[in-house]
C-alpha positions as CSV (number, residue, x, y, z in Angstrom):
1,M,0.0,-0.1,0.1
2,T,1.1,3.4,-0.6
3,L,1.1,6.5,2.1
4,D,-2.2,7.4,0.3
5,D,-3.6,4.2,1.1
6,V,-2.6,4.1,4.7
7,I,-4.0,7.7,5.3
8,L,-7.1,6.7,4.0
9,L,-7.4,3.4,6.6
10,L,-6.6,5.8,9.4
11,H,-10.4,6.9,9.7
12,P,-11.5,3.3,9.9
13,I,-9.0,2.1,12.1
14,F,-10.0,4.8,14.6
15,A,-13.6,4.0,14.5
16,V,-13.0,0.5,15.1
17,V,-10.4,0.8,17.8
18,V,-11.7,3.9,19.5
19,V,-15.2,5.2,18.8
20,F,-17.4,1.9,18.6
21,P,-15.5,0.5,22.1
22,L,-16.6,3.8,23.3
23,I,-20.0,3.7,22.2
24,G,-20.7,0.2,23.9
25,M,-19.3,1.4,27.4
26,V,-21.5,4.7,27.0
27,V,-24.7,2.6,26.2
28,N,-23.6,0.2,29.1
29,R,-23.5,3.0,31.6
30,S,-26.6,4.8,30.4
31,I,-28.6,1.5,31.1
32,L,-27.2,1.0,34.2
33,T,-27.9,4.5,35.2
34,R,-31.2,4.7,34.2
35,R,-32.2,1.3,35.9
36,R,-30.5,2.7,39.2
37,R,-32.5,6.1,38.8
38,L,-35.8,4.2,38.2
39,K,-35.1,1.6,41.0
40,T,-38.6,1.8,43.1
41,T,-38.0,-1.7,45.4
42,P,-36.9,-0.7,48.7
43,G,-33.3,-1.7,49.8
44,K,-29.8,-0.6,48.4
45,S,-29.4,-0.8,44.8
46,K,-26.9,-3.3,43.6
47,I,-25.7,-0.8,40.7
48,P,-23.1,1.3,42.1
49,P,-23.8,5.2,42.4
50,Q,-20.4,6.0,40.2
51,V,-21.9,4.5,36.8
52,G,-23.8,8.1,36.7
53,P,-20.4,10.1,36.6
54,E,-19.1,7.5,34.5
55,H,-21.6,7.8,31.8
56,V,-21.1,11.3,31.7
57,Q,-17.2,11.6,31.3
58,L,-17.4,8.2,28.8
59,G,-19.9,10.2,26.9
60,R,-17.6,13.4,26.6
61,W,-14.7,11.3,25.7
62,L,-17.4,10.0,23.0
63,T,-18.3,13.2,21.6
64,G,-14.6,14.4,21.2
65,S,-13.9,11.1,19.4
66,V,-16.8,11.0,17.2
67,V,-16.0,14.8,16.2
68,S,-12.4,13.9,15.7
69,L,-13.2,10.9,13.6
70,A,-15.4,13.2,11.2
71,L,-12.7,15.7,10.6
72,L,-10.3,12.8,10.1
73,G,-12.5,11.5,7.5
74,L,-13.1,14.8,6.0
75,A,-9.5,15.9,5.8
76,H,-8.4,13.1,3.7
77,P,-10.6,13.2,0.4
78,I,-10.3,17.6,0.8
79,G,-6.6,17.2,1.1
80,R,-6.3,14.9,-2.0
81,K,-8.5,16.9,-4.1
82,M,-6.8,20.2,-3.2
83,L,-3.5,18.4,-4.2
84,E,-4.9,17.2,-7.6
85,T,-6.3,20.2,-8.8
86,K,-3.3,22.3,-7.1
87,L,-6.3,24.6,-5.7
88,W,-3.5,26.7,-3.8
89,T,-2.7,28.2,-7.3
90,T,-5.8,28.8,-8.8
91,H,-8.0,29.8,-5.4
92,P,-5.6,30.5,-2.8
93,F,-8.2,32.0,-0.7
94,Q,-10.5,28.7,-0.7
95,V,-7.4,26.7,0.9
96,V,-6.9,29.2,3.3
97,F,-10.8,29.5,4.2
98,I,-10.8,25.3,4.5
99,L,-7.5,25.3,6.6
100,G,-9.3,28.0,8.8
101,M,-12.2,25.8,8.9
102,F,-10.5,22.8,10.7
103,F,-8.9,25.1,12.9
104,A,-12.1,27.1,13.9
105,T,-13.9,23.7,14.3
106,I,-11.5,22.0,16.9
107,G,-11.2,25.3,18.6
108,S,-14.9,25.7,18.9
109,L,-15.0,21.9,20.5
110,V,-12.4,22.9,22.9
111,L,-14.3,25.8,24.2
112,L,-17.4,24.0,24.2
113,Y,-15.8,21.5,26.6
114,R,-14.8,24.5,28.9
115,A,-17.9,26.5,28.6
116,K,-20.1,26.7,31.5
117,P,-22.8,29.5,30.9
118,W,-25.6,27.8,28.6
119,Y,-25.5,30.8,25.7
120,W,-21.8,30.2,25.2
121,R,-22.3,26.4,25.2
122,A,-25.0,27.0,22.7
123,T,-22.9,29.0,20.9
124,F,-19.8,26.7,20.7
125,A,-22.0,23.8,19.8
126,G,-23.5,25.7,17.0
127,L,-20.1,26.8,15.5
128,T,-18.5,23.0,15.9
129,S,-21.8,21.8,14.2
130,L,-21.5,24.6,11.4
131,G,-17.7,23.7,10.9
132,V,-18.3,20.1,10.3
133,I,-21.3,20.8,7.9
134,V,-19.2,23.3,5.8
135,L,-16.4,20.9,5.6
136,G,-18.7,18.4,4.8
137,F,-19.6,19.6,1.7
138,Q,-16.5,20.6,0.2
139,D,-15.4,19.3,-3.1
140,G,-13.8,15.9,-2.8
141,V,-16.2,14.5,-0.2
142,F,-17.9,11.3,-1.5
143,R,-21.7,12.0,-0.1
144,R,-24.1,9.8,-2.2
145,D,-26.3,12.8,-2.4
146,D,-28.7,10.5,-4.6
147,E,-28.7,7.6,-2.2
148,W,-28.9,10.1,1.3
149,F,-30.9,7.9,3.2
150,V,-28.2,5.0,3.0
151,S,-25.2,7.2,3.0
152,H,-22.3,7.0,5.2
153,F,-21.7,10.8,5.0
154,Y,-25.1,11.7,6.0
155,Y,-25.4,9.2,8.9
156,G,-22.4,10.3,10.1
157,L,-22.9,14.3,10.0
158,I,-26.3,13.8,11.7
159,A,-24.6,11.4,14.4
160,T,-22.0,14.0,15.0
161,I,-24.3,16.8,15.4
162,L,-26.3,15.0,17.9
163,M,-23.2,14.0,19.7
164,I,-22.2,17.8,19.9
165,L,-25.9,18.8,21.1
166,S,-25.8,16.1,23.9
167,L,-22.5,17.4,25.1
168,A,-23.8,20.9,25.2
169,M,-26.9,19.9,27.1
170,V,-25.4,17.5,29.8
171,Q,-24.9,20.3,32.4
172,D,-28.3,21.4,32.3
173,I,-30.0,17.7,32.8
174,Y,-29.5,17.6,36.5
175,R,-30.6,21.1,37.0
176,D,-33.9,20.5,34.8
177,R,-36.8,19.4,37.3
178,T,-39.2,18.8,34.6
179,Q,-37.0,16.2,33.2
180,V,-37.4,17.2,29.6
181,L,-34.1,17.6,28.8
182,R,-33.5,14.2,30.0
183,R,-36.4,12.6,27.8
184,I,-34.8,14.8,24.8
185,H,-31.2,13.6,25.7
186,I,-32.3,10.0,25.5
187,L,-34.3,10.5,22.3
188,L,-31.3,12.1,20.8
189,N,-29.0,9.4,21.7
190,C,-31.1,6.7,20.9
191,L,-31.1,8.1,17.4
192,A,-27.6,8.6,17.4
193,T,-27.1,4.8,18.4
194,L,-29.3,3.7,15.5
195,L,-26.9,6.2,13.2
196,F,-23.8,4.6,14.7
197,L,-25.4,1.0,13.8
198,G,-26.0,2.3,10.1
199,Q,-22.3,3.7,10.2
200,G,-20.9,0.5,10.7
201,I,-23.0,-1.2,7.7
202,T,-22.4,1.8,5.5
203,G,-19.0,2.2,6.5
204,T,-18.1,-1.6,5.5
205,R,-20.1,-1.4,2.2
206,D,-17.8,1.7,1.2
207,L,-14.6,0.0,2.1
208,L,-15.4,-2.8,-0.7
209,E,-15.9,0.2,-3.1
210,I,-12.4,2.0,-2.3
211,P,-9.7,0.5,-4.3
212,L,-6.1,0.8,-3.7
213,S,-4.2,3.7,-5.5
214,W,-2.5,0.9,-8.0
215,Q,-5.8,-0.4,-8.7
216,K,-7.9,2.7,-9.5
217,P,-6.8,3.3,-13.3
218,H,-8.0,-0.5,-13.9
219,L,-11.2,-0.4,-11.9
220,Y,-12.5,3.0,-13.1
221,R,-12.5,1.6,-16.8
222,C,-15.5,-0.4,-15.4
223,D,-19.0,0.5,-15.9
224,F,-20.5,1.0,-12.1
225,A,-23.9,1.8,-13.4
226,N,-24.5,-1.5,-15.5
227,Q,-21.7,-3.5,-13.0
228,T,-19.5,-4.6,-15.7
229,C,-15.9,-4.5,-16.6
230,P,-14.0,-4.8,-19.7
231,D,-13.2,-8.6,-20.3
232,A,-9.6,-9.9,-20.2
233,S,-9.3,-9.6,-24.2
234,S,-9.6,-6.0,-23.9
235,Q,-6.9,-5.6,-21.0
236,L,-3.2,-5.9,-21.6
237,P,-1.3,-9.0,-21.1
238,I,0.7,-9.6,-18.3
239,V,4.3,-10.1,-19.2
240,S,6.0,-12.8,-17.1
241,P,9.5,-12.0,-16.0
242,P,12.3,-13.8,-18.3
243,L,13.8,-16.9,-16.4
244,V,17.5,-16.7,-15.8
């Protein structure tokens, strides 16, 4: 594999090694936290009280990991498109804008973690989400706009925004006596969990469709609409090395 192929694999590697294990731990702690909170039988609960803080902390890690994963997945196709078109020679301002959006999105996420008042959390959550959206619609990003309902990109975009919203509202959940925010939090994260399952399916599908760099000139001769490729007679013969 070339360096380009290795960089391309960083996104799925990070998802499998970091993000999906975190999803499992967050879901597990969320179930235990809810069971402990809704316990109605007398006596001490067998579920330890630290599951709640663990759920919050793991959720914070998950949000940062999901946003990092999204930015990592977007950086490769955007960067490759910029190199192929030599964008800095024709549209240097666009290059500066794209790089600025990456830094601004990361900075907004960092400030979202540190913000305390709700209006600052809402502001930085909006800026982080906007940064992911703007970067996602740059040239070079494969989106499947005609099949958005089974698109790895759109599943990931929505899931990322839901994680950002969950991080922004988590401080207010424990202050809300009406439990409305808690119900919204549960609903959003149930939807996010379904989207993450879809991510696993669509991501595996897309990996099958992405060829290695040396295979691209040959595979791109195929007719993807009709699912046909040139027969062997139309290909250049493979010459064996001479025997010595």
